[in-house]
C-alpha positions in Angstrom: 0.6 0.2 0.0 1.2 3.3 -0.4 0.9 6.1 2.7 0.5 9.3 1.5 1.5 12.4 3.8 -0.2 15.1 1.7 -2.1 16.3 4.8 -5.1 18.4 3.8 -4.5 22.4 5.6 -6.4 25.6 4.9 -4.2 28.6 4.7 -5.3 31.8 6.5 -3.8 35.0 4.7 -4.2 38.4 3.1 -0.7 39.3 2.2 2.8 37.3 2.5 2.2 35.6 6.4 0.1 32.7 6.3 -1.3 30.0 8.8 -1.8 26.6 7.8 -4.6 25.3 9.9 -5.6 21.5 9.5 -8.9 19.9 9.3 -9.0 19.6 13.3 -8.5 23.3 13.8 -4.8 22.5 14.6 -2.2 25.4 13.3 0.6 23.2 12.1 2.9 26.4 11.2 2.9 30.0 10.7 5.5 30.6 7.4 6.0 33.8 5.1 7.6 32.2 2.2 10.5 30.4 3.3 10.5 31.4 6.4 9.1 29.3 9.5 7.6 31.6 12.1 6.7 28.9 14.8 9.0 26.1 15.9 7.2 22.9 16.2 4.7 21.7 13.4 1.1 20.7 14.7 -0.6 17.9 13.6 -4.3 16.4 13.8 -2.9 13.4 16.5 -1.8 15.7 19.2 -2.7 19.6 17.9 -0.2 21.7 18.7 2.3 23.6 21.3 1.0 27.3 19.8 -2.2 27.6 22.0 -4.8 30.1 23.4 -5.5 29.0 27.2 -8.6 29.2 29.1 -7.9 29.0 33.0 -10.9 28.9 35.3 -9.8 29.4 39.3 -12.1 27.1 41.7 -11.6 26.5 45.2 -7.3 27.4 45.1 -7.7 24.9 42.2 -6.4 26.3 38.8 -8.4 24.7 35.8 -7.4 24.9 32.0 -8.0 24.0 28.5 -6.9 24.3 25.2 -9.3 26.6 23.3 -7.6 25.6 19.7 -7.3 22.6 17.5 -7.9 18.8 18.2 -7.0 18.8 21.7 -9.5 21.6 23.3 -13.4 21.2 23.3 -13.6 23.5 20.8 -15.3 23.2 17.3 -14.5 25.5 14.7 -14.6 26.7 11.0 -12.5 28.9 8.6 -13.8 31.5 6.3 -12.0 33.6 4.3 -9.3 34.9 6.4 -10.3 34.1 10.0 -11.0 30.9 11.6 -13.8 30.5 14.4 -13.6 28.5 17.7 -16.3 27.9 20.0 -16.6 25.7 23.0 -17.5 25.0 26.9 -15.5 24.4 29.5 -16.2 24.2 33.4 -19.9 26.3 32.6 -17.4 29.1 30.8 -18.8 29.7 27.2 -15.7 30.8 24.8 -15.5 31.9 21.5 -12.4 32.4 19.5 -11.2 34.2 16.4 -7.9 34.3 14.7 -7.3 36.6 11.8 -4.9 37.2 9.3 -4.0 41.0 8.2 -0.9 41.4 6.1 2.2 40.2 8.5 -0.7 40.7 11.3 -2.5 38.3 13.1 -5.1 38.8 16.2 -6.6 36.3 18.4 -9.7 37.5 19.7 -11.1 35.6 23.0 -14.4 36.4 24.1 -15.9 34.3 27.6 -19.0 34.1 28.6 -20.4 32.8 32.0 -23.4 33.8 34.4 -21.6 31.8 37.5 -19.2 34.5 38.6 -16.4 32.4 37.1 -12.9 33.5 38.2 -10.9 33.1 34.7 -8.2 34.4 32.8 -6.3 33.5 29.3 -3.0 32.8 28.1 -1.4 33.2 24.9 1.6 30.7 23.8 3.4 30.4 20.8 6.5 28.5 20.1 9.2 30.9 18.0 11.5 29.9 15.6 11.5 33.1 12.9 14.4 31.1 10.8 15.1 29.5 7.3 12.6 26.5 7.3 15.5 24.4 6.3 17.5 25.5 9.7 14.4 25.1 11.4 14.4 21.3 10.6 18.2 21.0 11.0 17.9 21.7 14.8 15.4 23.1 16.8 17.5 23.9 19.8 20.3 25.5 17.8 17.4 28.1 16.3 16.6 28.7 19.4 20.0 29.5 21.1 20.1 32.7 18.6 16.9 34.1 19.2 17.0 37.1 21.3 14.0 38.3 23.5 13.4 42.2 24.6 10.3 42.7 26.8 8.8 46.0 27.3 6.2 47.3 29.1 3.6 49.7 28.0 -0.3 50.7 29.2 -1.7 47.2 28.0 1.2 45.2 29.9 4.2 43.3 28.6 5.1 43.2 24.8 7.7 40.5 24.1 9.9 41.3 21.0 12.6 38.6 19.5 15.0 39.2 16.7 16.7 36.0 15.1 20.2 36.9 15.3 21.8 34.1 12.9 21.2 34.8 9.6 18.6 37.5 8.0 17.2 39.3 11.1 13.6 38.1 11.4 12.1 39.7 13.9 8.5 39.0 15.8 6.1 41.3 17.9 3.8 39.9 20.5 1.7 41.8 23.0 -2.0 42.3 22.9 -4.1 44.9 23.0 -6.0 44.0 26.1 -4.5 44.0 29.7 -1.7 41.5 30.5 0.2 40.9 33.3 2.6 38.4 33.1 4.9 36.9 30.5 7.4 34.0 29.8 9.7 33.9 27.1 10.9 29.6 27.1 9.3 26.4 26.6 11.1 25.4 29.7 9.6 27.8 32.0 6.4 27.4 30.6 6.1 23.3 30.5 8.8 22.5 33.5 11.2 20.0 33.9 8.6 17.6 35.6 6.1 17.7 32.4 7.8 14.8 31.0 5.9 13.3 34.0 3.2 14.5 34.6 1.6 15.8 31.2 1.3 19.7 32.9 2.5 22.4 31.8 3.7 24.4 35.0 3.3 27.6 33.5 -0.8 26.3 33.4 -1.0 25.6 37.2 1.0 28.9 38.4 -0.8 31.9 39.7 1.7 33.7 37.4 4.1 33.4 34.7 7.6 33.7 35.7 8.0 37.5 34.3 11.8 36.5 33.4 13.3 36.4 30.5 14.7 33.2 29.8 16.9 32.5 26.8 17.8 28.7 26.5 16.6 25.9 23.8 13.2 25.9 23.6 12.0 29.5 22.3 8.4 29.9 23.7 6.7 33.4 24.6 3.3 33.5 27.1 1.5 35.8 28.1 -1.1 36.2 30.7 -3.9 38.5 30.9 -5.7 39.9 33.8 -7.9 37.6 36.0 -11.3 38.9 36.0 -15.0 37.7 37.6 -17.3 36.5 34.8 -20.4 37.9 35.2 -21.3 38.2 32.0 -18.8 38.6 29.2 -15.6 39.7 28.9 -13.0 40.3 26.0 -9.2 39.6 25.5 -6.9 40.3 22.3 -3.7 39.3 21.7 -1.4 39.7 18.8 1.9 38.7 16.4 3.4 40.9 13.6 6.4 39.7 11.4 8.9 41.7 9.7 11.6 40.1 7.4 14.9 42.6 8.2 15.5 44.6 11.7 18.8 45.4 11.7 18.5 47.6 14.4 17.9 46.0 18.0 14.4 46.7 19.8 14.7 49.3 22.0 10.8 49.6 22.7 7.9 48.0 21.0 7.4 48.9 16.9 4.3 49.0 14.7 2.0 49.9 17.8 -0.1 52.6 15.5 0.0 50.1 12.5 -1.6 47.1 14.5 -4.4 49.5 16.0 -4.9 50.5 12.8 -4.8 47.2 11.3 -7.4 45.8 14.4 -9.8 48.3 14.1 -10.4 47.4 10.6 -11.0 43.7 11.5 -14.9 42.9 11.2 -16.0 43.4 15.2 -18.5 41.5 16.4 -18.5 38.3 13.8 -21.4 36.8 14.0 -20.3 32.6 14.4 -22.5 30.7 12.1 -23.1 27.5 14.0 -23.8 25.4 11.2 -20.4 25.4 10.1 -18.7 24.7 13.3 -17.3 20.8 13.1 -15.1 18.9 15.4 -12.7 15.8 14.8 -13.2 13.5 17.2 -10.2 11.3 18.6 -10.9 7.7 19.7 -7.4 7.5 20.8 -4.5 10.0 22.4 -1.2 10.6 23.7 -2.4 12.2 26.5 -2.7 9.6 29.4 0.7 8.7 30.4 1.5 5.4 32.6 2.4 6.4 36.1 5.6 4.5 36.4 6.3 4.0 40.5 9.8 4.4 41.8 11.3 1.3 43.2 12.2 1.3 47.1 16.1 1.4 47.4 16.1 -2.4 48.9 14.2 -3.5 45.8 17.0 -1.6 43.9 19.6 -3.4 45.8 17.9 -7.1 45.0 18.1 -6.1 40.9 21.7 -4.4 41.1 23.7 -5.7 44.1 27.2 -4.6 42.2 26.1 -0.3 42.2 29.3 1.5 41.7 29.8 5.3 41.2 26.6 6.0 42.9 25.1 9.8 42.2 22.4 10.7 45.2 21.1 14.2 45.9 20.8 14.5 49.3 19.6 10.8 50.2 17.9 10.2 47.4 19.2 7.7 44.3 19.8 9.4 41.3 22.0 7.0 38.9 25.0 4.6 39.5 26.8 2.1 37.1 27.0 -2.0 36.9 29.8 -4.2 37.0 29.1 -4.4 33.2 29.8 -0.4 32.7 25.9 -0.5 32.4 24.2 2.7 33.2 21.3 2.7 35.5 19.1 6.1 35.6 16.4 6.5 38.1 13.2 8.7 37.6 14.0 10.8 40.0 17.0 12.3 38.0 15.1 12.8 34.7 12.8 15.4 36.3 16.1 17.2 37.7 18.0 18.0 34.1 16.7 20.1 31.2 18.9 17.4 28.3 17.1 14.5 28.6 18.7 11.1 29.3 18.9 9.6 25.3 21.2 6.6 24.1 22.1 6.0 20.4 22.2 2.2 19.6 24.9 1.0 16.6 25.5 -2.1 15.2 28.8 -3.8 15.2 32.3 -4.6 13.1 32.0 -0.9 11.7 35.6 -0.3 12.3 36.1 0.4 8.4 33.4 2.1 6.8 30.4 0.4 5.1 26.6 1.2 4.2 25.1 -1.5 6.4 25.5 0.4 9.6 22.2 0.5 11.5 21.6 2.9 14.4 19.0 4.2 16.3 18.0 6.8 18.9 16.4 6.5 21.9 15.5 8.3 25.2 14.4 8.1 29.0 11.0 9.7 28.2 9.6 6.9 26.2 11.1 6.9 22.8 12.1 3.3 22.2 13.8 4.1 18.7 13.9 6.9 16.7 15.9 8.1 13.8 16.4 4.6 13.0 18.8 4.5 9.8 21.0 2.5 8.3 23.7 3.8 6.2 23.7 7.8 5.4 22.2 9.2 9.0 20.5 12.2 6.9 19.2 10.8 3.7 18.2 7.3 5.0 16.2 8.2 8.1 13.6 5.2 8.3 11.5 6.9 11.4 11.5 10.6 12.3 13.5 12.3 14.9 12.9 13.7 18.3 12.3 17.5 18.1 11.8 18.2 21.3 13.9 17.7 24.8 10.6 17.7 27.3 8.1 15.4 25.3 5.8 18.2 23.9 5.4 16.6 20.5 5.1 12.9 21.2 4.1 11.6 17.5 7.9 11.1 16.8 9.7 8.2 17.0 8.5 4.6 17.8 6.5 5.0 21.0 3.9 2.3 23.0 0.7 2.6 24.4 -0.7 0.0 26.7 -4.0 -0.6 27.5 -4.6 -0.4 31.3 -8.1 -0.6 33.1 -9.5 0.0 29.7 -7.5 3.1 28.8 -4.8 3.1 26.6 -2.0 4.9 28.3 1.3 6.0 26.7 4.7 4.7 28.3 6.4 8.1 29.1 9.3 8.2 32.0 10.1 4.7 33.5 11.0 3.6 37.0 14.5 2.7 35.7 16.6 3.6 32.5 19.4 1.3 31.8 21.6 1.8 29.2 24.2 -0.4 27.9 26.9 0.1 24.8 24.3 -2.1 22.3 20.8 -1.9 24.3 18.6 0.0 26.3 16.0 -0.8 29.1 12.8 0.5 30.4 11.5 -0.7 33.0 8.0 0.3 34.4 7.0 -0.7 38.3 3.0 -0.7 38.3 0.6 -1.2 41.1 0.7 -5.3 40.1 3.0 -6.1 37.9 6.4 -4.8 35.7 6.6 -4.4 32.1 10.3 -4.3 30.9 11.2 -2.7 27.6 14.5 -3.5 26.0 15.6 -2.4 22.7 19.1 -3.9 21.1 21.2 -3.7 17.9 23.4 -7.1 16.9 27.4 -6.8 16.5 27.4 -8.3 12.9 23.8 -7.9 11.2 22.2 -4.4 10.8 19.0 -5.4 13.1 16.9 -3.7 16.0 15.4 -5.7 18.2 12.4 -4.2 20.6 11.4 -6.8 23.4 8.1 -6.1 25.4 7.3 -8.3 28.7 5.1 -8.1 31.4 7.1 -9.7 34.5 4.4 -11.5 36.0 2.5 -12.6 33.0 -0.1 -10.5 32.5 -1.8 -10.0 29.0 -2.1 -6.6 27.6 -3.3 -5.0 24.3 -0.4 -2.6 22.9 -0.5 0.4 20.4 3.3 0.3 18.8 3.3 3.7 16.5 6.1 4.4 14.2 6.3 8.1 12.4 8.1 7.3 9.5 10.0 9.5 7.2 12.2 7.6 4.9 14.1 10.8 4.0 15.8 13.4 5.7 12.9 15.5 6.6 8.7 14.8 7.7 6.4 14.9 4.7 9.1 15.3 1.8 7.3 12.3 0.1 4.8 9.2 0.6 6.1 6.0 0.7 5.3 2.4 0.0 4.7 -0.4 2.6 4.3 -4.2 1.4 3.1 -6.6 4.2 3.2 -10.4 3.7 2.2 -12.5 6.8 4.2 -10.7 9.5 6.8 -8.9 7.7 6.3 -5.0 6.9 8.6 -3.9 4.3 9.1 -0.3 3.6 10.4 0.9 0.3 11.4 4.8 -0.1 9.6 7.1 -2.9 10.8 6.9 -6.1 12.2 10.5 -6.4 13.6 10.8 -3.1 17.5 11.0 -2.5 17.8 7.5 -1.1 15.9 6.2 -3.6 18.3 7.4 -6.4 21.5 6.1 -4.8 20.3 3.4 -3.4 17.3 1.8 -5.7 17.4 -1.3 -3.7 17.0 0.2 0.0 14.2 -1.3 1.6 13.4 -1.4 5.8 11.8 -4.4 7.5 9.4 -4.2 10.6 9.2 -7.7 11.7 6.3 -8.3 14.1 7.1 -11.9 16.3 3.3 -11.7 18.2 0.6 -14.1 18.0 -2.3 -11.7 16.9 -1.8 -8.5 15.7 -3.3 -5.8 13.3 -1.6 -3.3 11.0 -3.0 0.4 10.3 -2.1 3.4 9.7 -3.1 6.9 11.3 -6.8 5.9 11.2 -6.7 4.3 14.5 -6.8 7.2 16.3 -9.8 9.0 15.1 -13.9 8.1 15.6 -14.5 7.6 12.0 -11.3 5.6 11.3 -10.5 7.8 8.3 -6.6 8.3 7.6 -5.9 11.8 7.8 -2.3 11.0 6.0 0.0 11.0 9.0 3.1 9.0 7.9 2.3 6.5 10.9 2.3 2.8 10.5 0.6 1.5 13.8 1.0 -2.2 14.9 -1.5 -2.8 17.9 -0.7 -6.6 19.8 -3.7 -7.9 21.2 -3.3 -9.5 24.2 0.3 -10.4 24.8 2.4 -11.3 27.9 5.8 -10.8 25.4 6.3 -10.0 21.7 9.2 -9.0 19.7 9.7 -6.2 16.8 12.8 -6.8 14.7 13.6 -3.4 12.5 15.9 -5.0 9.6 18.0 -2.3 7.7 18.8 -3.3 4.1 21.0 -1.0 2.2 21.1 -3.6 -0.9 18.0 -4.9 -0.6 19.5 -8.4 1.3 17.7 -10.7 3.1 17.8 -12.2 7.0 17.4 -15.4 8.6 15.2 -14.5 11.4 16.9 -16.1 14.6 15.5 -16.4 18.1 18.2 -13.5 19.4 19.0 -14.2 23.3 19.6 -10.8 24.6 22.0 -11.9 27.0 24.2 -13.3 24.5 24.0 -10.2 22.2 25.0 -8.0 25.1 28.0 -10.2 25.5 28.9 -10.8 21.9 28.7 -7.0 21.7 30.7 -6.4 25.2 33.6 -8.7 23.4 33.8 -6.7 20.5 34.3 -3.6 22.1 36.9 -5.7 24.5 39.0 -6.7 21.3 38.8 -3.1 19.8 40.0 -1.7 23.1 42.6 -4.4 23.3 41.1 -6.0 26.3 42.1 -2.6 28.5 41.7 -2.7 32.0 43.1 -0.9 35.0 43.3 -2.0 38.4 45.0 -1.2 41.4 44.5 -2.9 45.2 44.0 0.1 47.6 41.6 2.8 48.5 41.5 4.6 45.0 40.3 1.7 43.1 36.7 2.7 42.5 38.5 6.2 41.1 40.8 4.2 38.9 37.5 1.5 37.4 36.2 4.9 36.3 38.5 4.9 33.6 37.7 1.3 32.1 33.9 2.4 32.1 35.0 5.8 30.7 37.2 4.2 27.9 34.5 1.5 26.8 31.9 4.8 26.7 34.5 6.7 25.0 34.5 4.0 22.7 30.7 3.7 21.5 31.0 7.4 21.2 33.6 7.3 18.7 32.2 4.5 16.6 28.8 6.7 16.5 30.8 9.9 15.5 32.9 8.0 13.1 30.6 5.3 11.4 27.4 7.3 11.8 27.7 10.5 12.4 25.2 12.0 14.5 23.8 12.8 17.8 21.1 12.9 20.2 20.5 16.5 19.6 22.5 16.8 16.1 20.5 14.4 14.4 20.9 16.2 10.8 24.4 15.5 8.8 25.4 12.4 8.1 29.2 13.7 7.2 32.7 14.3 8.6 34.3 17.1 9.6 37.7 17.5 8.4 38.9 18.4 11.6 36.7 16.4 13.7 37.5 12.7 12.0 41.2 13.8 12.3 41.0 14.2 15.8 39.0 12.2 17.7 38.0 8.8 16.0 41.9 9.2 14.5 43.5 9.8 17.6 40.9 7.1 19.1 42.0 4.3 16.8 45.9 5.7 17.3 45.6 4.8 20.8 44.1 1.3 19.9 46.5 0.8 17.4 44.0 0.4 14.7 46.4 1.3 12.0 44.4 -0.2 9.3 41.3 2.2 10.2 44.3 5.1 10.2 45.1 4.6 7.2 41.8 4.2 5.9 41.1 7.5 7.1 43.4 9.4 5.8 43.0 8.0 2.4 39.0 9.0 2.3 40.1 12.8 3.7 42.7 13.2 1.1 40.0 12.1 -1.6 38.5 15.2 -0.5 41.3 17.8 -0.9 40.3 20.7 -3.3 42.4 20.1 -6.8 42.2 23.9 -7.4 43.2 25.1 -3.5 44.8 22.5 -1.8 42.6 23.0 1.0 39.8 21.1 2.2 36.1 21.2 3.2 35.2 22.0 6.0 33.0 18.7 6.0 32.1 16.2 3.7 29.9 13.3 3.4 32.2 10.2 2.5 29.8 7.7 1.2 27.6 7.2 -2.1 26.9 11.0 -1.2 30.4 12.6 -1.4 29.3 15.3 -3.7 27.6 17.2 -0.6 30.5 18.9 1.2 31.2 22.5 2.2 32.9 24.3 -0.4 34.9 26.6 2.3 36.6 25.8 5.6 38.3 27.9 8.6 42.0 28.1 8.6 43.0 25.5 10.6 41.0 22.6 8.7 44.3 22.3 6.2 46.6 21.6 9.2 44.7 18.4 10.0 45.0 15.8 7.6 48.7 16.6 7.5 49.0 15.8 11.1 47.4 12.6 10.4 50.0 11.9 7.8 53.1 12.7 9.9 51.5 11.2 13.2 51.1 8.0 11.4 54.6 8.1 9.8 56.0 8.5 13.2 54.1 5.8 15.2 54.2 2.9 12.3 57.5 4.0 10.2 55.2 3.1 7.3 56.4 5.7 4.6 54.8 3.7 1.8 51.3 5.4 2.6 53.2 8.9 0.8 53.0 6.5 -2.4 49.4 5.6 -2.2 47.1 7.0 -4.4 43.6 9.0 -4.7 41.9 11.4 -6.3 41.5 14.7 -5.5 37.8 16.8 -5.4 37.3 19.3 -8.5 35.8 22.4 -7.2 34.1 23.0 -11.0 32.6 19.7 -10.6 31.8 18.8 -7.6 33.1 15.3 -8.2 36.2 13.4 -7.9 39.1 13.5 -10.5 39.5 10.9 -12.7 43.1 10.7 -12.4 44.8 9.8 -9.2 47.4 11.6 -7.5 50.1 10.2 -4.3 49.9 11.4 -0.9 53.3 13.1 -1.4 52.0 15.0 -4.2 48.3 16.0 -2.2 50.7 16.6 0.7 52.7 19.5 -1.8 50.1 21.2 -2.7 48.7 21.8 0.9 51.8 23.1 2.0 52.0 25.3 -1.3 48.3 26.5 -0.1 49.3 26.9 3.7 52.0 29.2 1.9 50.1 31.2 0.2 47.8 32.0 3.0 50.4 34.0 5.4 49.4 37.6 5.8 52.1 39.4 3.4 55.0 40.0 4.7 54.9 37.2 7.5 54.3 33.2 8.2 51.2 33.7 9.7 48.3 32.1 8.0 45.3 33.8 7.5 42.3 33.1 9.8 39.9 32.0 7.1 36.3 31.0 8.4 37.2 30.3 12.0 39.4 28.0 14.1 38.7 25.3 17.3 36.3 27.9 18.7 33.3 27.9 16.6 31.6 31.0 18.6 34.7 32.9 17.3 34.0 32.7 13.5 34.7 35.7 12.0 31.6 38.2 11.7 32.3 39.6 7.8 34.6 38.3 4.7 37.0 41.1 5.1 38.2 39.4 8.7 38.9 36.1 7.0 41.7 37.4 5.1 43.3 40.1 7.8 43.3 38.4 10.9 45.3 35.6 12.3 44.6 33.2 15.1 47.4 32.9 18.0 46.2 29.1 18.0 46.4 28.2 14.3 49.9 30.1 14.1 50.8 27.5 16.8 49.3 24.5 15.3 51.2 25.2 12.0 54.3 25.3 13.7 53.8 22.2 15.5 52.2 20.3 12.3 55.4 21.4 10.1 57.6 20.1 12.7 56.0 16.7 13.2 55.6 15.9 9.2 59.1 17.1 8.7 60.2 14.8 11.0 58.1 12.1 9.8 60.0 13.1 6.2 63.7 12.3 7.2 62.9 9.0 6.6 61.6 9.6 2.9 63.1 12.8 1.6 65.7 14.6 4.1 65.7 17.9 2.1 62.6 17.7 2.0 62.3 17.3 5.3 64.8 20.1 6.1 63.1 22.7 4.1 60.0 22.0 5.7 62.1 22.4 9.1 63.1 25.6 8.4 59.6 26.9 7.3 58.5 25.9 10.5 61.0 27.6 12.1 60.2 30.9 10.4 56.5 30.3 11.8 58.1 30.0 15.0 59.8 33.7 15.3 57.2 35.2 13.3 54.8 33.6 16.2 57.1 35.5 19.1 57.6 38.4 16.8 53.9 39.1 16.6 51.3 36.9 18.6 53.5 37.4 21.5 53.0 40.6 23.2 54.3 42.1 26.4 55.1 38.7 27.0 51.3 37.3 26.7 50.2 35.5 23.2 47.1 37.1 21.7 44.0 35.1 20.8 43.6 37.0 17.7 46.1 39.8 15.4 44.2 42.1 13.0 46.5 43.4 10.4 44.5 46.7 9.8 46.5 49.0 7.0 50.0 49.3 8.8 48.8 48.4 12.3 48.6 45.0 13.6 45.8 45.2 16.5 45.7 42.3 19.1 42.8 41.1 20.4 41.4 39.1 23.5 45.2 40.3 24.9 45.8 42.5 27.8 46.0 45.4 25.3 43.0 44.7 23.8 41.0 47.9 23.7 38.4 46.7 21.4 36.7 43.4 22.7 36.8 44.0 26.2 38.2 40.2 26.5 42.3 40.2 27.6 42.9 36.4 27.4 42.1 33.1 25.7 43.6 29.8 26.7 43.7 28.3 23.3 46.9 30.1 22.3 48.6 29.4 25.7 48.1 25.4 25.3 48.8 25.1 21.8 52.0 27.2 22.3 53.1 25.1 25.4 51.6 21.2 23.2 53.6 22.7 19.7 57.0 23.5 22.0 56.8 26.9 21.0 57.4 28.2 24.4 60.7 27.7 26.8 60.1 26.6 30.3 60.2 29.8 31.8 57.5 30.8 29.7 55.5 27.8 30.4 55.5 28.3 34.0 54.4 31.9 33.7 51.5 31.3 31.5 50.6 28.3 33.9 50.0 31.3 36.3 48.4 33.3 34.0 45.8 30.7 33.0 45.1 29.7 37.4 45.0 33.3 38.0 42.5 34.5 34.9 41.0 31.4 33.4 40.5 28.9 36.0 37.1 28.9 37.7 35.6 26.3 39.9 33.8 24.6 36.8 37.0 24.2 35.1 39.7 26.7 32.5 37.2 28.5 29.9 38.0 29.5 26.8 38.5 33.0 27.5 38.6 35.6 30.6 35.0 36.7 29.9 31.9 36.3 27.5 32.1 38.5 24.4 30.1 41.7 25.2 26.9 41.0 23.4 25.2 44.1 21.9 21.4 42.7 20.8 22.9 40.7 18.0 24.9 43.1 16.1 28.2 41.6 15.5 31.6 43.0 14.6 34.0 40.2 14.6 32.6 37.1 16.1 29.5 35.7 14.1 28.4 33.2 16.7 29.6 35.0 20.2 28.5 38.4 19.6 24.7 36.9 18.1 24.3 33.7 20.4 22.3 33.9 23.9 23.5 32.4 27.1 20.4 32.0 28.9 21.5 31.8 32.4 24.0 34.8 32.1 21.2 36.9 29.7 18.4 37.5 31.4 16.3 40.3 32.7 13.5 40.4 35.5 10.6 42.7 35.7 
């Protein structure tokens, strides 16, 4: 069958800004062209995070309801540029009219009751104001660059939000009736307990926080005055969007335009009762299983050999086991802003291949998401988790269980156990324990999901799978073929995945005695699909069942085996121990527990390195599928160097050098190394060119294998975005590389230009001019170290060339001492302007407000530029100016923030730091 994802929606618009509304009345998005104003897309199954809330105060309890969309009591209809909603909640009749007029929208709320109800209204809106592609790439990153300014006028608070990254999009929200409180982030509005309670803390608190908290979930909320309803009351909120506002807001904008526009909006609209409709749901994600906490004695029986125990006061939060697995208790999940999660990845992945399967899971009931075999961007099977508070529950793979006649969503468990190749969720109920385990094999791209009742109780389950089969949701339909207990998923023929891998398939193998397959129709009373890309599995009356997800990049078939989870776990641990060469530290004294931490860290570093290397993505960075040139030459390369996997090192070197640009000798900042190799950056930071040369030097100095210099690989031709037909020796590549390094020296010096940045991404240059006129003290010190290493590596191959590079390195060192070290302190940066050399991030810096940067100190020490007396003096400077209780910091202060206007550094001067930049009202 074909699963369509062309979801029916209606656009409200009289200009460039349009609000898309689904047939349930849910707002799915607010856009202008390719700019998305809201953050999270709404859907017909669970509604939208942007909403208008009615709150009723009774007996010191605050009751609330949404008034918009499928998750509200409302009926609604659309007419022209308006949407009308009507409903009743606790004897309060309400009417909401949404009007879109050019680039402004108004929410007009009318409440009626004759029972003297005490009420107020809260307007909540998630915010992105960024390019659609950027939002889908990473919502948290998008939010890091949104700056909120709060102003007070006669109607209360106005929130002005500016997107500092890229085009400075601007959103202003306020009210034309009185509001008394505001908040700016979803972590304030929903709260950390939301993952457990399903109740936003902002809706059950007397007042919103009135604090400008700028974190990673931009969500503005405005709270009206509280009124006593003995008749009717009206509340009006607005939003206005503008594309390019380069100036920083010092007061609310467009107020006359907003008032004039509202005066033109049809007043006292007569709602036509006959047009009202409501999409009725049969199932929701609103009822959460309440997992009970285990007692300390129960935990001792389950986990007798605990180590590295973490407590807060007397409350146990987490610990490790003898096998290095990590156990997190429910109490800890409610304390942290970043949820606990894990990436599972199949083994046998030391040498890159396309049959590596990976899956991301989270403690709050995401049993698998971002399931992918091969390319982690274009081959996604299930969708990403786009919110850290579990606000959007449609994504990934979830499980509902029927308890007492009601289907409840399995959310935060009592215990979350993470092993290197498995994750276990344990739910303690009043009369049972339900255990769910997701695990991967060491030798096959298969993912095993096991569900079991400890007491042998039969439950009905619904397993939801939100399918993407591509980079982002809703891009293409897909095909599902069902044969007995196997569901085969086929990407659309126009998708990137199909173009490169026409035989790519995914299988869901359902090992259950009685099950039924549906789409999203299962959620609605009329049993009709709304084209949400859902495949649901209803498992009937089961004590235990298993679902195997198979990634088939080349269309291969797998024998279904009765995998024993303990054997699977031991096979995987053996694989990791082999990679680690059976590394284990031990000591027989009081420090043994501390020493043993290194054994656990080594195992988990292995896991992290292999994900980074063989399936590049992360819990929060779910787009990518690329190697960063610097990244792969650092983390994975140095890991495999430490574990003496020299074949892997050689493979990395050859892959990296095949992406060197023929025209420039430089390398891309990042590149895809698989069949999508044409997708890569066309520029890079100033230090990127050094890292591949460093890998060759270290490889030769470690192995003595100079034959790698004769290995032949192609270049990448920038004009064709393709490999060259001819191959060239690695030494030829390296000579072109060195030529490029020399060509990028500041004129008259041996100091490399800054280019697009250096290791600290926050200090990327603010404009193109700075890429050629700035110098990074860290990059220069690294250049000296790398050329020194490479000259040493060449002594067994070409002594004359080695000597020539040694002389070049010494010239760099001399200029470093002459230019970078000023008054015996190395500068973070130098700005060559006309005939001046201006130090930045140095005690003589009068521009940035920063006086010390760690990187030139530590790289100068590592690269052996400094003598012993200098090192001693510099360590004292570091301790005095850069050492803090949380460790040694990169700079002595933060870059001065001027509302998102940047002069030198594009990220540091535009990103918001939530706990530093806030204001109280």
